[in-house]
All heavy atoms as an XYZ file, in Angstrom:
735
protein
N       0.842     -1.202      0.005
C      -0.009      0.001      0.006
C       0.880      1.249      0.001
O       1.959      1.269      0.568
C      -0.880      0.007      1.247
C      -2.305     -0.451      0.980
S      -3.256     -0.529      2.465
C      -3.867      1.105      2.543
N       0.367      2.264     -0.625
C       1.086      3.524     -0.677
C       1.019      4.217      0.678
O       0.035      4.085      1.406
C       0.491      4.422     -1.728
N       2.095      4.931      1.003
C       2.111      5.678      2.245
C       1.241      6.895      2.123
O       0.831      7.306      1.059
N       0.926      7.492      3.295
C       0.093      8.696      3.269
C       0.864      9.871      2.727
O       2.058     10.003      2.955
C      -0.381      9.001      4.688
C      -1.533      8.152      5.137
C      -2.252      8.842      6.260
C      -3.591      8.177      6.453
N      -4.424      8.909      7.351
N       0.157     10.736      2.039
C       0.745     11.933      1.502
C       0.667     13.027      2.564
O      -0.364     13.189      3.204
C      -0.065     12.338      0.267
C       0.530     13.464     -0.549
C      -0.383     13.858     -1.695
C      -0.266     12.947     -2.856
N      -0.913     13.474     -4.064
N       1.756     13.781      2.718
C       1.722     14.872      3.701
C       0.865     16.003      3.165
O       0.593     16.105      1.960
C       3.146     15.377      3.973
O       3.615     16.124      2.886
N       0.426     16.865      4.047
C      -0.410     17.986      3.616
C       0.372     18.921      2.695
O      -0.231     19.479      1.760
C      -0.948     18.739      4.827
O       0.105     19.302      5.576
N       1.645     19.039      2.901
C       2.460     19.892      2.035
C       2.534     19.292      0.607
O       2.448     20.030     -0.386
C       3.871     20.034      2.592
N       2.643     17.978      0.524
C       2.666     17.333     -0.777
C       1.335     17.485     -1.488
O       1.266     17.711     -2.694
C       3.009     15.844     -0.626
C       4.452     15.596     -0.223
C       4.699     14.149      0.150
O       3.789     13.489      0.690
O       5.825     13.655     -0.086
N       0.277     17.364     -0.717
C      -1.062     17.511     -1.285
C      -1.266     18.967     -1.791
O      -1.775     19.163     -2.893
C      -2.116     17.183     -0.252
C      -3.538     17.310     -0.784
C      -4.573     16.922      0.242
C      -5.985     17.134     -0.331
N      -7.025     16.805      0.640
N      -0.873     19.938     -0.993
C      -1.024     21.317     -1.385
C      -0.176     21.623     -2.629
O      -0.604     22.353     -3.525
C      -0.593     22.281     -0.258
C      -1.517     22.294      0.931
C      -2.874     22.824      0.588
N      -2.809     24.253      0.325
C      -3.780     24.965     -0.226
N      -4.884     24.406     -0.586
N      -3.624     26.260     -0.415
N       1.015     21.045     -2.709
C       1.856     21.249     -3.884
C       1.179     20.660     -5.127
O       1.116     21.301     -6.187
C       3.233     20.593     -3.700
C       4.064     20.694     -4.929
C       4.688     21.916     -5.253
C       4.216     19.649     -5.795
C       5.448     22.057     -6.409
C       4.978     19.756     -6.946
C       5.581     20.966     -7.260
O       6.309     21.081     -8.414
N       0.631     19.481     -5.017
C      -0.054     18.840     -6.139
C      -1.262     19.661     -6.576
O      -1.521     19.845     -7.788
C      -0.476     17.432     -5.786
N      -2.010     20.177     -5.607
C      -3.179     21.015     -5.934
C      -2.754     22.297     -6.640
O      -3.352     22.705     -7.630
C      -3.954     21.361     -4.660
C      -4.694     20.192     -4.061
C      -5.353     20.564     -2.745
O      -4.872     21.435     -2.011
N      -6.435     19.883     -2.412
N      -1.724     22.943     -6.100
C      -1.311     24.214     -6.684
C      -0.726     24.011     -8.082
O      -0.919     24.851     -8.966
C      -0.313     24.938     -5.779
O       0.891     24.227     -5.714
N      -0.046     22.899     -8.294
C       0.495     22.603     -9.625
C      -0.623     22.354    -10.613
O      -0.569     22.860    -11.753
C       1.433     21.392     -9.525
C       2.150     21.070    -10.801
C       3.165     22.144    -11.226
O       3.474     23.049    -10.438
O       3.618     22.066    -12.380
N      -1.639     21.646    -10.212
C      -2.775     21.399    -11.079
C      -3.486     22.709    -11.432
O      -3.845     22.955    -12.579
C      -3.756     20.430    -10.424
N      -3.667     23.585    -10.439
C      -4.297     24.879    -10.669
C      -3.444     25.766    -11.579
O      -3.968     26.455    -12.458
C      -4.543     25.600     -9.343
C      -5.873     25.325     -8.710
C      -6.202     26.289     -7.604
N      -5.256     26.159     -6.506
C      -5.390     25.294     -5.480
N      -6.444     24.493     -5.444
N      -4.500     25.220     -4.514
N      -2.133     25.716    -11.373
C      -1.220     26.514    -12.171
C      -1.319     26.130    -13.660
O      -1.436     26.987    -14.529
C       0.241     26.331    -11.708
C       1.239     27.195    -12.464
C       2.655     26.909    -11.994
N       3.118     25.614    -12.477
C       3.617     25.364    -13.708
N       3.684     26.349    -14.593
N       4.031     24.175    -14.056
N      -1.337     24.839    -13.925
C      -1.436     24.365    -15.314
C      -2.805     24.741    -15.925
O      -2.883     25.107    -17.086
C      -1.194     22.856    -15.389
C       0.209     22.434    -15.036
C       0.313     20.912    -14.997
C       1.222     23.008    -16.000
N      -3.842     24.614    -15.139
C      -5.189     24.955    -15.589
C      -5.253     26.451    -15.941
O      -5.757     26.836    -17.002
C      -6.211     24.594    -14.496
C      -7.609     24.952    -14.837
N      -8.280     26.011    -14.244
C      -8.496     24.416    -15.692
C      -9.489     26.082    -14.740
N      -9.643     25.112    -15.646
N      -4.733     27.299    -15.025
C      -4.762     28.740    -15.246
C      -3.895     29.144    -16.436
O      -4.231     30.025    -17.224
C      -4.282     29.493    -13.985
C      -5.250     29.357    -12.854
O      -6.392     28.954    -13.036
N      -4.799     29.655    -11.652
N      -2.757     28.471    -16.580
C      -1.831     28.740    -17.685
C      -2.526     28.462    -19.019
O      -2.382     29.233    -19.986
C      -0.607     27.873    -17.535
C       0.472     28.080    -18.577
C       1.659     27.164    -18.287
C       2.710     27.306    -19.363
N       3.806     26.353    -19.146
N      -3.300     27.382    -19.106
C      -4.007     27.042    -20.330
C      -5.036     28.084    -20.681
O      -5.193     28.513    -21.837
C      -4.647     25.667    -20.183
N      -5.770     28.572    -19.668
C      -6.803     29.569    -19.911
C      -6.183     30.905    -20.370
O      -6.652     31.528    -21.308
C      -7.663     29.768    -18.617
C      -8.463     28.509    -18.376
C      -8.575     30.986    -18.763
C      -9.196     28.503    -17.065
N      -5.072     31.307    -19.707
C      -4.411     32.562    -20.086
C      -3.858     32.442    -21.498
O      -3.925     33.385    -22.282
C      -3.275     32.872    -19.135
C      -3.724     33.360    -17.767
C      -2.518     33.616    -16.893
C      -2.900     33.946    -15.481
N      -1.753     34.189    -14.610
N      -3.300     31.287    -21.828
C      -2.736     31.082    -23.165
C      -3.840     31.186    -24.232
O      -3.620     31.769    -25.299
C      -2.078     29.700    -23.223
O      -1.625     29.427    -24.515
N      -4.978     30.624    -23.931
C      -6.121     30.681    -24.852
C      -6.555     32.138    -25.096
O      -6.792     32.534    -26.223
C      -7.263     29.870    -24.282
C      -8.431     29.678    -25.206
C      -9.536     28.837    -24.613
O      -9.728     28.884    -23.373
O     -10.219     28.156    -25.387
N      -6.576     32.932    -24.011
C      -6.946     34.347    -24.148
C      -5.916     35.087    -25.017
O      -6.294     35.888    -25.884
C      -7.027     35.001    -22.780
S      -8.441     34.465    -21.786
N      -4.635     34.808    -24.796
C      -3.587     35.456    -25.586
C      -3.688     35.077    -27.059
O      -3.500     35.901    -27.942
C      -2.190     35.124    -25.054
C      -1.824     35.898    -23.804
C      -0.345     35.735    -23.482
N      -0.004     34.377    -23.143
C       0.001     33.853    -21.933
N      -0.329     34.601    -20.907
N       0.339     32.597    -21.729
N      -4.007     33.825    -27.303
C      -4.161     33.331    -28.701
C      -5.292     34.076    -29.404
O      -5.132     34.540    -30.550
C      -4.434     31.807    -28.714
O      -3.328     31.142    -28.101
C      -4.626     31.307    -30.132
N      -6.439     34.184    -28.742
C      -7.567     34.890    -29.350
C      -7.245     36.386    -29.551
O      -7.688     36.991    -30.525
C      -8.830     34.727    -28.528
C      -9.491     33.400    -28.763
C      -9.486     32.400    -27.783
C     -10.099     33.108    -29.990
C     -10.084     31.162    -28.005
C     -10.693     31.864    -30.212
C     -10.670     30.911    -29.224
O     -11.250     29.680    -29.449
N      -6.467     36.977    -28.643
C      -6.088     38.397    -28.790
C      -5.217     38.544    -30.024
O      -5.382     39.504    -30.796
C      -5.360     38.869    -27.533
N      -4.268     37.635    -30.219
C      -3.401     37.714    -31.398
C      -4.177     37.537    -32.681
O      -3.923     38.206    -33.682
C      -2.301     36.651    -31.294
C      -1.249     36.953    -30.260
C      -0.234     35.821    -30.162
C       0.714     36.071    -28.997
N       1.633     34.946    -28.784
N      -5.153     36.609    -32.663
C      -5.974     36.387    -33.856
C      -6.795     37.642    -34.170
O      -6.966     38.026    -35.339
C      -6.898     35.196    -33.646
C      -6.175     33.886    -33.629
C      -7.084     32.718    -33.271
O      -8.238     32.900    -32.926
N      -6.549     31.502    -33.344
N      -7.301     38.313    -33.133
C      -8.068     39.530    -33.332
C      -7.174     40.631    -33.929
O      -7.571     41.278    -34.917
C      -8.655     40.001    -31.994
C      -9.191     41.412    -32.044
C     -10.336     41.684    -32.754
C      -8.534     42.432    -31.416
C     -10.840     42.981    -32.832
C      -9.018     43.726    -31.487
C     -10.189     44.003    -32.200
N      -6.001     40.827    -33.379
C      -5.091     41.855    -33.882
C      -4.704     41.542    -35.331
O      -4.645     42.465    -36.174
C      -3.837     41.963    -32.980
C      -2.772     42.867    -33.626
C      -4.240     42.505    -31.604
N      -4.499     40.276    -35.648
C      -4.159     39.906    -37.036
C      -5.309     40.232    -37.990
O      -5.070     40.726    -39.088
C      -3.813     38.413    -37.090
N      -6.519     39.964    -37.547
C      -7.704     40.275    -38.373
C      -7.841     41.795    -38.587
O      -8.189     42.224    -39.677
C      -8.958     39.725    -37.711
N      -7.524     42.571    -37.568
C      -7.604     44.044    -37.690
C      -6.534     44.506    -38.663
O      -6.790     45.371    -39.524
C      -7.419     44.719    -36.311
C      -7.203     46.221    -36.478
C      -8.632     44.460    -35.440
N      -5.342     43.930    -38.588
C      -4.254     44.327    -39.493
C      -4.548     43.967    -40.943
O      -4.123     44.658    -41.860
C      -2.929     43.698    -39.055
C      -2.397     44.322    -37.774
C      -1.182     43.610    -37.220
O      -0.897     42.465    -37.588
N      -0.476     44.285    -36.339
N      -5.343     42.900    -41.134
C      -5.751     42.499    -42.503
C      -6.898     43.383    -43.005
O      -7.325     43.204    -44.137
C      -6.179     41.062    -42.530
C      -5.073     40.052    -42.423
C      -5.664     38.644    -42.613
C      -4.888     37.618    -41.861
N      -5.541     36.320    -41.831
N      -7.436     44.205    -42.155
C      -8.581     45.072    -42.472
C      -9.832     44.266    -42.771
O     -10.700     44.672    -43.562
C      -8.282     45.984    -43.686
C      -7.042     46.812    -43.545
C      -7.236     47.978    -42.627
C      -6.054     48.928    -42.680
N      -5.723     49.448    -41.396
N      -9.961     43.124    -42.144
C     -11.143     42.258    -42.322
C     -12.107     42.512    -41.167
O     -11.998     41.944    -40.087
C     -10.728     40.796    -42.345
C     -11.842     39.873    -42.704
O     -13.035     40.314    -42.693
O     -11.590     38.677    -42.992
N     -13.059     43.412    -41.409
C     -13.956     43.879    -40.328
C     -14.842     42.759    -39.786
O     -15.007     42.617    -38.582
C     -14.821     45.033    -40.817
C     -15.637     45.648    -39.705
C     -16.377     46.903    -40.139
O     -16.280     47.312    -41.316
O     -17.054     47.450    -39.254
N     -15.369     41.928    -40.677
C     -16.254     40.845    -40.256
C     -15.526     39.837    -39.375
O     -15.997     39.452    -38.294
C     -16.846     40.160    -41.480
C     -17.894     39.121    -41.164
C     -18.516     38.637    -42.471
C     -19.408     37.492    -42.432
N     -20.286     37.068    -41.596
N     -14.324     39.419    -39.800
C     -13.523     38.476    -39.028
C     -13.089     39.096    -37.705
O     -13.109     38.442    -36.649
C     -12.298     38.043    -39.823
C     -11.362     37.045    -39.124
C     -12.089     35.732    -38.834
C     -10.111     36.796    -39.958
N     -12.700     40.363    -37.733
C     -12.277     41.063    -36.502
C     -13.426     41.128    -35.503
O     -13.215     40.928    -34.316
C     -11.793     42.477    -36.844
N     -14.651     41.368    -35.993
C     -15.831     41.427    -35.109
C     -16.056     40.066    -34.441
O     -16.302     39.967    -33.247
C     -17.064     41.855    -35.889
C     -18.324     41.930    -35.034
C     -18.247     43.024    -33.989
O     -17.924     44.150    -34.285
N     -18.557     42.681    -32.765
N     -15.919     38.985    -35.231
C     -16.098     37.630    -34.692
C     -15.037     37.346    -33.619
O     -15.339     36.819    -32.544
C     -15.965     36.589    -35.792
C     -17.133     36.528    -36.745
C     -16.902     35.534    -37.852
O     -16.041     34.631    -37.705
O     -17.558     35.676    -38.911
N     -13.785     37.688    -33.944
C     -12.672     37.424    -33.013
C     -12.816     38.271    -31.733
O     -12.499     37.811    -30.644
C     -11.328     37.705    -33.692
C     -10.989     36.773    -34.829
C     -10.859     35.351    -34.370
C     -10.543     34.432    -35.526
N     -10.470     33.010    -35.122
N     -13.284     39.498    -31.895
C     -13.506     40.349    -30.730
C     -14.550     39.761    -29.817
O     -14.372     39.733    -28.596
C     -13.875     41.772    -31.159
C     -14.121     42.764    -30.046
C     -12.876     42.949    -29.180
C     -14.593     44.099    -30.603
N     -15.660     39.324    -30.373
C     -16.718     38.701    -29.582
C     -16.227     37.479    -28.853
O     -16.542     37.278    -27.661
C     -17.931     38.352    -30.482
C     -18.655     39.565    -30.975
O     -18.507     40.667    -30.426
N     -19.410     39.414    -32.039
N     -15.445     36.649    -29.541
C     -14.920     35.449    -28.925
C     -13.940     35.801    -27.815
O     -13.967     35.216    -26.727
C     -14.194     34.572    -29.971
O     -15.064     34.315    -31.050
C     -13.729     33.268    -29.363
N     -13.091     36.789    -28.064
C     -12.106     37.225    -27.071
C     -12.786     37.766    -25.822
O     -12.414     37.407    -24.700
C     -11.179     38.291    -27.664
C     -10.186     38.932    -26.703
C      -9.247     37.899    -26.108
C      -9.396     40.029    -27.416
N     -13.797     38.566    -26.003
C     -14.513     39.151    -24.860
C     -15.143     38.005    -24.042
O     -15.095     37.994    -22.810
C     -15.585     40.151    -25.320
C     -16.549     40.509    -24.202
C     -14.907     41.401    -25.834
N     -15.720     37.042    -24.715
C     -16.331     35.886    -24.050
C     -15.276     35.110    -23.244
O     -15.526     34.736    -22.091
C     -16.959     34.972    -25.088
O     -17.410     33.784    -24.497
N     -14.108     34.862    -23.846
C     -13.057     34.113    -23.154
C     -12.523     34.910    -21.973
O     -12.230     34.300    -20.916
C     -11.910     33.814    -24.123
C     -12.293     32.839    -25.245
C     -12.624     31.481    -24.707
C     -13.006     30.510    -25.805
N     -13.360     29.182    -25.325
N     -12.368     36.204    -22.121
C     -11.894     37.026    -20.997
C     -12.876     37.026    -19.834
O     -12.483     36.900    -18.680
C     -11.604     38.455    -21.471
C     -10.379     38.650    -22.351
C     -10.338     40.063    -22.917
C      -9.092     38.351    -21.595
N     -14.169     37.142    -20.173
C     -15.169     37.115    -19.130
C     -15.212     35.749    -18.418
O     -15.380     35.671    -17.197
C     -16.567     37.406    -19.714
C     -16.727     38.872    -20.087
O     -15.984     39.712    -19.560
O     -17.572     39.161    -20.951
N     -14.996     34.697    -19.199
C     -14.940     33.352    -18.624
C     -13.756     33.213    -17.693
O     -13.870     32.656    -16.597
C     -14.850     32.332    -19.751
O     -14.697     31.038    -19.239
N     -12.594     33.729    -18.109
C     -11.388     33.672    -17.274
C     -11.611     34.458    -15.982
O     -11.156     34.054    -14.920
C     -10.203     34.208    -18.028
N     -12.330     35.568    -16.083
C     -12.616     36.382    -14.904
C     -13.523     35.623    -13.940
O     -13.277     35.600    -12.730
C     -13.290     37.702    -15.293
C     -13.856     38.495    -14.172
C     -12.802     38.919    -13.167
N     -13.410     39.442    -11.960
C     -13.314     38.869    -10.751
N     -12.634     37.742    -10.612
N     -13.875     39.408     -9.714
N     -14.537     34.972    -14.460
C     -15.483     34.258    -13.586
C     -14.813     33.073    -12.892
O     -15.233     32.668    -11.822
C     -16.708     33.818    -14.371
O     -16.370     32.781    -15.272
N     -13.783     32.504    -13.528
C     -13.056     31.373    -12.942
C     -11.968     31.831    -11.982
O     -11.344     31.024    -11.339
C     -12.416     30.526    -14.062
C     -13.453     29.843    -14.927
C     -12.793     29.136    -16.095
C     -13.857     28.563    -16.989
N     -13.287     27.988    -18.211
N     -11.754     33.149    -11.920
C     -10.761     33.687    -10.995
C      -9.343     33.637    -11.529
O      -8.398     33.843    -10.773
N      -9.174     33.374    -12.822
C      -7.839     33.299    -13.424
C      -7.268     34.696    -13.619
O      -6.105     34.938    -13.396
C      -7.895     32.519    -14.755
C      -6.530     32.519    -15.429
C      -8.380     31.106    -14.508
N      -8.117     35.637    -14.078
C      -7.708     37.017    -14.295
C      -8.520     37.908    -13.373
O      -9.662     37.603    -13.046
C      -7.964     37.424    -15.755
C      -7.148     36.684    -16.811
C      -7.623     37.065    -18.218
C      -5.662     36.984    -16.682
N      -7.929     39.048    -12.993
C      -8.633     39.969    -12.141
C      -9.623     40.816    -12.952
O      -9.471     40.935    -14.164
C      -7.654     40.915    -11.407
O      -6.990     41.709    -12.347
C      -6.660     40.101    -10.577
N     -10.558     41.395    -12.257
C     -11.581     42.218    -12.891
C     -10.964     43.379    -13.673
O     -11.348     43.661    -14.804
C     -12.543     42.769    -11.822
C     -13.665     43.587    -12.423
C     -14.491     44.177    -11.324
N     -13.659     45.070    -10.487
C     -14.057     45.655     -9.378
N     -15.263     45.428     -8.901
N     -13.271     46.423     -8.696
N     -10.009     44.053    -13.031
C      -9.372     45.211    -13.693
C      -8.569     44.820    -14.922
O      -8.573     45.530    -15.919
C      -8.478     45.981    -12.706
C      -9.252     46.755    -11.694
O     -10.470     46.946    -11.837
N      -8.600     47.204    -10.658
N      -7.897     43.684    -14.854
C      -7.099     43.210    -16.004
C      -8.016     42.909    -17.186
O      -7.715     43.286    -18.321
C      -6.303     41.976    -15.615
N      -9.147     42.251    -16.913
C     -10.095     41.904    -17.986
C     -10.675     43.177    -18.555
O     -10.767     43.329    -19.779
C     -11.188     40.968    -17.444
C     -12.302     40.811    -18.429
C     -10.578     39.601    -17.097
N     -11.061     44.120    -17.706
C     -11.642     45.384    -18.191
C     -10.611     46.128    -19.081
O     -10.996     46.664    -20.118
C     -12.023     46.259    -17.009
O     -13.074     45.659    -16.311
N      -9.379     46.161    -18.644
C      -8.335     46.858    -19.398
C      -8.121     46.232    -20.766
O      -8.067     46.904    -21.787
C      -7.022     46.834    -18.582
C      -5.883     47.568    -19.254
C      -4.625     47.577    -18.387
N      -4.127     46.220    -18.179
C      -4.120     45.589    -17.004
N      -4.584     46.191    -15.919
N      -3.602     44.376    -16.904
N      -8.039     44.898    -20.814
C      -7.813     44.207    -22.073
C      -8.986     44.389    -23.016
O      -8.810     44.646    -24.229
C      -7.566     42.712    -21.827
C      -6.261     42.402    -21.147
C      -6.137     40.928    -20.788
C      -5.122     40.622    -19.737
N      -3.748     40.882    -20.093
N     -10.208     44.291    -22.487
C     -11.408     44.471    -23.336
C     -11.463     45.895    -23.873
O     -11.753     46.110    -25.061
C     -12.653     44.164    -22.532
C     -12.904     42.690    -22.334
C     -13.962     42.297    -21.373
C     -15.223     43.060    -21.341
N     -16.220     42.519    -20.397
N     -11.127     46.863    -23.027
C     -11.178     48.265    -23.428
C     -10.179     48.521    -24.564
O     -10.514     49.183    -25.555
C     -10.863     49.147    -22.240
O     -10.786     50.499    -22.615
N      -8.979     47.996    -24.416
C      -7.946     48.224    -25.420
C      -8.322     47.584    -26.746
O      -8.082     48.149    -27.820
C      -6.609     47.699    -24.923
C      -5.999     48.580    -23.852
C      -4.697     48.010    -23.330
N      -4.162     48.890    -22.258
C      -3.147     48.581    -21.506
N      -2.536     47.410    -21.667
N      -2.737     49.404    -20.579
N      -8.873     46.375    -26.673
C      -9.234     45.701    -27.922
C     -10.411     46.379    -28.611
O     -10.447     46.508    -29.836
C      -9.566     44.231    -27.635
C      -8.383     43.416    -27.159
S      -7.052     43.397    -28.356
C      -5.737     42.731    -27.387
N     -11.391     46.814    -27.834
C     -12.546     47.511    -28.434
C     -12.099     48.858    -29.001
O     -12.593     49.275    -30.063
C     -13.635     47.709    -27.385
C     -14.341     46.424    -27.046
S     -15.648     46.661    -25.853
C     -16.113     44.984    -25.538
N     -11.178     49.527    -28.356
C     -10.659     50.794    -28.854
C      -9.935     50.566    -30.181
O     -10.139     51.303    -31.134
C      -9.701     51.403    -27.835
C      -9.145     52.735    -28.243
C      -8.238     53.310    -27.180
C      -7.674     54.649    -27.598
N      -6.721     55.176    -26.601
N      -9.134     49.508    -30.259
C      -8.441     49.166    -31.497
C      -9.439     48.899    -32.619
O      -9.289     49.372    -33.749
C      -7.548     47.942    -31.282
C      -6.841     47.369    -32.527
C      -5.873     48.405    -33.099
C      -6.127     46.078    -32.173
N     -10.485     48.168    -32.305
C     -11.507     47.868    -33.321
C     -12.185     49.164    -33.791
O     -12.333     49.391    -34.976
C     -12.537     46.909    -32.746
C     -13.652     46.587    -33.700
C     -13.505     45.555    -34.638
C     -14.845     47.284    -33.694
C     -14.505     45.278    -35.544
C     -15.864     47.004    -34.571
C     -15.708     45.991    -35.494
O     -16.676     45.712    -36.392
N     -12.596     49.994    -32.831
C     -13.300     51.213    -33.184
C     -12.441     52.201    -33.992
O     -12.923     52.808    -34.941
C     -13.833     51.916    -31.920
C     -14.966     51.121    -31.295
O     -15.676     50.385    -31.948
N     -15.118     51.262    -29.987
N     -11.182     52.325    -33.625
C     -10.267     53.234    -34.339
C     -10.028     52.692    -35.762
O      -9.990     53.455    -36.729
C      -8.946     53.390    -33.562
C      -7.902     54.019    -34.437
C      -9.191     54.211    -32.314
N      -9.874     51.374    -35.886
C      -9.523     50.784    -37.157
C     -10.679     50.813    -38.161
O     -10.465     50.979    -39.350
C      -9.101     49.311    -36.957
O      -7.958     49.267    -36.116
N     -11.889     50.643    -37.664
C     -13.034     50.527    -38.569
C     -14.015     51.694    -38.469
O     -15.141     51.583    -38.950
C     -13.739     49.190    -38.327
C     -12.842     48.002    -38.577
C     -12.425     47.210    -37.519
C     -12.397     47.723    -39.840
C     -11.578     46.119    -37.735
C     -11.552     46.648    -40.088
C     -11.146     45.862    -39.048
N     -13.604     52.802    -37.889
C     -14.499     53.955    -37.741
C     -14.773     54.586    -39.111
O     -15.871     55.039    -39.400
C     -13.880     54.983    -36.813
N     -13.774     54.584    -39.994
C     -13.898     55.189    -41.307
C     -14.934     54.445    -42.150
O     -15.724     55.049    -42.852
C     -12.577     55.242    -42.025
N     -14.922     53.135    -42.067
C     -15.873     52.346    -42.874
C     -17.305     52.469    -42.308
O     -18.275     52.406    -43.078
C     -15.474     50.872    -42.878
O     -15.511     50.296    -41.601
N     -17.454     52.710    -41.040
C     -18.785     52.895    -40.446
C     -19.363     54.243    -40.813
O     -20.576     54.391    -40.937
C     -18.699     52.745    -38.918
N     -18.499     55.234    -41.029
C     -18.970     56.569    -41.369
C     -19.461     56.663    -42.822
O     -20.223     57.561    -43.156
C     -17.849     57.570    -41.155
N     -19.010     55.739    -43.649
C     -19.397     55.788    -45.079
C     -20.812     55.352    -45.305
O     -21.463     54.693    -44.652
C     -18.474     54.893    -45.887
C     -17.073     55.473    -45.993
C     -16.192     54.552    -46.827
C     -14.771     55.101    -46.866
N     -13.893     54.255    -47.618
């Protein structure tokens, strides 16, 4: 039979599992942000809108899971929406 695990070993295993889980969620958010910026640079408004909606959804999800703080999510969303609005304001005015 296996010996008992100490509380320190258990806490380490838990924190490692959480770290990997959080890392995956943050990586996913960064990936969607890069895809959004790439779509904006290509001047593809429809694709950029889709990527922005997905990114906002992923950021809100990360916030609700406690991976990102409220202010960090608000800041990232604000910057991305500002980029979208500045990039496509001319086409909306036409």
